[in-house]
C-alpha positions in Angstrom: -49.5 29.5 5.6 -51.7 29.1 2.5 -50.6 26.6 -0.1 -49.2 28.2 -3.3 -50.8 26.5 -6.3 -47.8 27.0 -8.5 -45.7 24.9 -6.2 -45.7 21.2 -5.2 -47.4 20.2 -2.0 -45.3 18.7 0.6 -46.9 15.4 0.1 -45.8 15.5 -3.6 -42.2 16.4 -2.7 -42.0 13.7 0.0 -43.4 11.1 -2.5 -40.7 12.0 -5.0 -37.9 11.8 -2.2 -39.0 8.4 -0.7 -40.8 10.2 2.1 -37.9 12.7 2.9 -38.5 16.4 2.7 -36.5 19.3 4.4 -38.1 21.6 7.1 -37.6 24.5 4.7 -39.5 22.9 1.7 -42.2 21.7 4.1 -42.8 25.2 5.5 -42.6 26.6 1.9 -45.3 24.1 0.8 -47.7 25.4 3.6 -46.7 23.2 6.7 -46.5 25.4 10.0 -43.5 24.9 11.9 -45.7 24.1 14.9 -47.4 21.2 13.0 -43.9 19.9 12.1 -42.7 20.0 15.7 -46.1 18.3 16.6 -45.4 15.4 14.1 -42.0 14.9 15.3 -43.1 14.9 19.0 -45.9 12.5 18.4 -43.6 10.1 16.4 -45.5 10.4 13.1 -42.3 12.1 11.6 -38.7 11.5 12.3 -35.9 14.0 12.0 -32.6 12.0 11.3 -30.5 15.2 10.7 -31.1 18.7 11.4 -33.6 20.2 9.1 -34.4 16.9 7.4 -37.7 15.2 8.0 -38.8 11.7 7.2 -42.6 11.5 6.7 -43.2 8.0 5.8 -42.0 5.8 8.6 -43.4 2.5 7.0 -41.0 2.6 4.1 -37.8 2.6 5.6 -35.1 1.5 3.2 -31.9 2.5 1.2 -33.5 5.2 -0.8 -34.8 6.9 2.2 -31.5 6.8 3.9 -29.7 8.2 0.8 -32.3 10.9 0.3 -32.1 11.8 3.9 -28.1 12.1 3.6 -28.4 14.1 0.4 -30.9 16.6 2.0 -28.7 17.0 5.0 -25.9 18.0 2.8 -27.7 20.3 0.5 -28.7 20.7 -3.1 -25.2 21.0 -4.5 -24.1 17.6 -3.3 -24.2 14.4 -5.3 -24.1 10.8 -4.4 -20.9 9.2 -5.0 -18.7 6.0 -4.7 -20.4 3.0 -3.3 -23.8 4.7 -2.5 -24.0 5.7 -6.0 -22.8 2.5 -7.5 -25.2 0.3 -5.5 -28.0 2.3 -7.1 -26.7 1.2 -10.5 -26.7 -2.6 -9.4 -23.4 -3.2 -7.8 -23.7 -5.9 -5.3 -21.5 -7.1 -2.6 -19.8 -3.9 -1.6 -20.9 -1.9 1.4 -22.1 1.5 0.7 -21.9 2.9 4.2 -21.1 5.6 5.2 -22.9 7.4 2.5 -20.4 9.5 0.4 -21.4 12.8 -1.0 -19.5 14.9 -3.3 -19.6 18.7 -3.1 -17.8 21.4 -5.0 -14.3 22.3 -3.8 -15.3 25.7 -2.4 -18.2 24.3 -0.4 -17.2 24.1 3.3 -19.4 21.8 5.4 -19.3 19.7 8.6 -20.4 16.2 7.7 -23.5 14.9 9.7 -23.0 11.5 11.4 -22.9 8.5 9.0 -22.0 10.9 6.0 -18.6 11.3 4.3 -18.3 14.7 2.4 -15.7 14.6 -0.1 -14.7 17.6 -2.4 -14.3 17.4 -6.1 -12.7 20.1 -8.4 -13.4 18.1 -11.5 -16.7 16.7 -11.8 -17.9 17.2 -15.4 -21.5 16.8 -16.7 -20.4 13.4 -18.2 -19.8 12.2 -14.9 -23.2 13.0 -13.6 -26.3 10.7 -14.1 -28.7 13.5 -15.0 -31.6 11.3 -15.6 -32.2 9.9 -12.0 -32.8 11.0 -8.5 -31.3 11.4 -6.1 -28.6 13.2 -8.0 -25.6 10.8 -8.4 -22.5 10.2 -10.3 -22.6 7.9 -13.3 -21.5 4.2 -12.5 -18.2 4.4 -14.2 -17.2 7.5 -12.2 -18.6 5.9 -9.1 -16.6 2.8 -9.5 -13.4 5.0 -10.2 -14.0 6.8 -7.0 -14.5 3.6 -5.1 -11.3 2.3 -6.3 -9.5 5.4 -5.4 -11.0 5.4 -1.8 -10.6 1.6 -1.4 -8.5 0.6 1.9 -6.1 -1.5 -0.1 -5.0 -2.4 -3.7 -6.5 -5.9 -3.3 -9.8 -4.4 -2.5 -9.5 -1.9 -5.4 -8.8 -4.6 -7.9 -11.7 -6.7 -6.4 -14.0 -3.8 -6.9 -13.1 -3.2 -10.7 -13.6 -7.0 -11.4 -16.9 -7.1 -9.6 -18.3 -4.0 -11.5 -17.2 -5.3 -14.7 -18.4 -9.0 -14.2 -21.7 -7.7 -12.8 -22.1 -5.5 -16.0 -22.5 -2.6 -13.9 -19.9 -0.7 -16.2 -17.9 -1.3 -19.3 -14.3 -1.1 -19.9 -14.6 1.7 -22.3 -16.9 3.7 -19.8 -14.2 3.1 -17.0 -11.5 4.3 -19.3 -13.3 7.5 -20.2 -14.2 8.3 -16.7 -10.5 7.6 -15.6 -9.4 10.1 -18.4 -11.7 12.7 -17.0 -10.6 12.2 -13.5 -8.3 14.6 -11.8 -4.9 13.5 -10.2 -5.4 10.3 -8.3 -3.0 7.9 -6.6 -4.3 4.7 -8.3 -4.3 5.7 -11.8 -1.8 3.2 -13.0 -3.3 0.4 -11.0 -6.7 1.0 -12.6 -5.2 1.1 -16.0 -3.3 -2.2 -15.6 -6.2 -3.8 -14.0 -8.5 -2.7 -17.1 -5.9 -4.1 -19.5 -5.9 -7.5 -17.6 -9.7 -7.7 -17.7 -9.6 -7.0 -21.5 -7.6 -10.2 -22.1 -11.0 -12.0 -21.8 -12.7 -9.8 -24.5 -14.1 -11.6 -27.5 -11.9 -9.7 -30.0 -8.7 -11.2 -28.4 -10.4 -14.6 -27.9 -11.4 -14.7 -31.8 -7.7 -14.1 -32.6 -6.6 -17.0 -30.6 -9.3 -19.2 -31.8 -8.5 -18.4 -35.5 -4.9 -19.5 -35.0 -6.1 -22.7 -33.5 -8.4 -23.2 -36.4 -5.7 -22.7 -39.0 -3.0 -24.7 -37.1 -5.3 -27.7 -36.5 -7.0 -27.4 -39.8 -10.5 -27.0 -38.3 -13.5 -26.3 -40.6 -13.7 -22.7 -41.5 -16.0 -21.1 -39.0 -18.3 -18.0 -38.7 -17.4 -15.8 -35.7 -20.2 -13.8 -33.8 -19.9 -11.7 -30.8 -22.9 -11.1 -28.5 -22.0 -7.7 -27.2 -19.1 -5.3 -27.7 -16.0 -7.1 -28.9 -13.8 -5.2 -26.3 -15.8 -6.1 -23.3 -14.9 -9.2 -21.3 -18.6 -9.9 -20.4 -19.3 -10.4 -24.1 -19.6 -13.9 -25.6 -17.8 -15.1 -28.7 -19.7 -17.8 -30.7 -17.7 -19.8 -33.3 -20.1 -21.5 -35.8 -19.2 -24.6 -37.8 -22.1 -24.2 -40.2 -21.7 -27.4 -42.3 -22.0 -29.3 -39.0 -24.5 -28.3 -36.2 -21.6 -27.4 -33.9 -20.9 -24.3 -31.9 -18.2 -23.2 -29.7 -19.1 -20.6 -27.1 -16.1 -18.9 -25.6 -17.2 -17.2 -22.3 -15.1 -15.6 -19.2 -16.5 -18.4 -16.9 -14.6 -20.0 -14.0 -15.9 -23.4 -14.3 -14.7 -26.4 -16.4 -15.7 -26.6 -20.1 -18.7 -28.6 -21.2 -20.6 -29.8 -24.1 -24.5 -29.6 -24.2 -27.2 -29.9 -26.9 -29.2 -26.8 -27.4 -32.9 -26.5 -28.3 -31.9 -25.9 -32.0 -30.1 -29.2 -32.2 -26.7 -27.8 -32.1 -23.9 -29.4 -30.2 -22.6 -26.6 -28.0 -19.0 -26.5 -26.6 -18.6 -24.0 -23.7 -15.0 -23.0 -23.2 -13.5 -20.7 -20.6 -11.6 -17.8 -22.2 -8.6 -18.7 -20.0 -8.4 -22.2 -21.6 -7.7 -20.6 -25.0 -4.6 -18.8 -23.3 -3.4 -21.5 -20.9 -4.3 -24.9 -22.5 -5.3 -24.4 -26.1 -4.7 -28.0 -27.0 -7.3 -29.0 -24.4 -9.7 -26.5 -26.2 -9.0 -28.0 -29.4 -9.6 -31.6 -28.0 -13.2 -30.4 -27.0 -14.0 -28.9 -30.3 -12.7 -31.7 -32.5 -14.6 -34.3 -30.4 -17.8 -32.3 -30.8 -17.3 -32.1 -34.7 -16.5 -35.7 -35.0 -19.7 -36.5 -33.1 -21.5 -34.6 -35.8 -19.5 -36.5 -38.9 -16.6 -34.1 -39.4 -13.4 -36.1 -40.6 -10.0 -34.4 -39.8 -7.7 -33.7 -42.7 -4.6 -33.8 -40.5 -2.2 -36.5 -41.1 -2.6 -39.5 -38.6 0.6 -38.4 -36.7 -0.5 -34.8 -36.4 -4.2 -35.8 -35.5 -2.7 -38.1 -32.7 -1.0 -35.1 -31.4 -4.0 -32.8 -31.6 -6.1 -35.3 -29.7 
């Protein structure tokens, strides 16, 4: 069959798709079926699913596996769940078998190693339209992972990992949850997102301001590196007359004090300390301030209690 100049060659199609092409597209691009069968028989090409060819055997990888699964299901499918989330950077959660969403009306027998799920509510806002292969956006992918997780503990772990790895934001998850149809873990997801938001700088700032007033700390400037409602953002409390800063971050380790390159004494505090042991947080901050020459205005008895 002569090559049609108005269409991509089979090599161009395969290059776009990590070396994967369907038999139908290869034939349409001018490759005779006899030649396809010969390539497969000679081991130069591989056929993982009926009608799907892998033409680049030296580049085996996740993208090739995902493209092959997508081509096996058909053009109206989209990668979903862990397979889509892994492409967005989510680590630590297996993406096998590959899950592909198809319209509710579509009937298909899932090929080996592929889970086909149906979705009646898959809006354009839930699709990542700029990347190939076609996939759900990270927030929708994570919501689906949580709904399909084998246990509630696994579901909560997925949410925490996706937020802490900055694959998704709380706002994005809430929006995706609102668009999602009926699911059994809607309440669990909402409650988990509320719990994660406790570490957001907006709430940490409110707690720190109360400590500032109660213990008569110097009036500080409050800066947020990132959205104030996201737990992965960082709150910086700057005590300008003294080169001291407090960084409130959602870390699991102990608090510490370090000197930065600009000469500031930086106190790093876990957000949980402001909630659970605020007096200890004040001790670290006042200690740093005193090292830089600040003198407390609290009466002696109150200062002793604060320390």
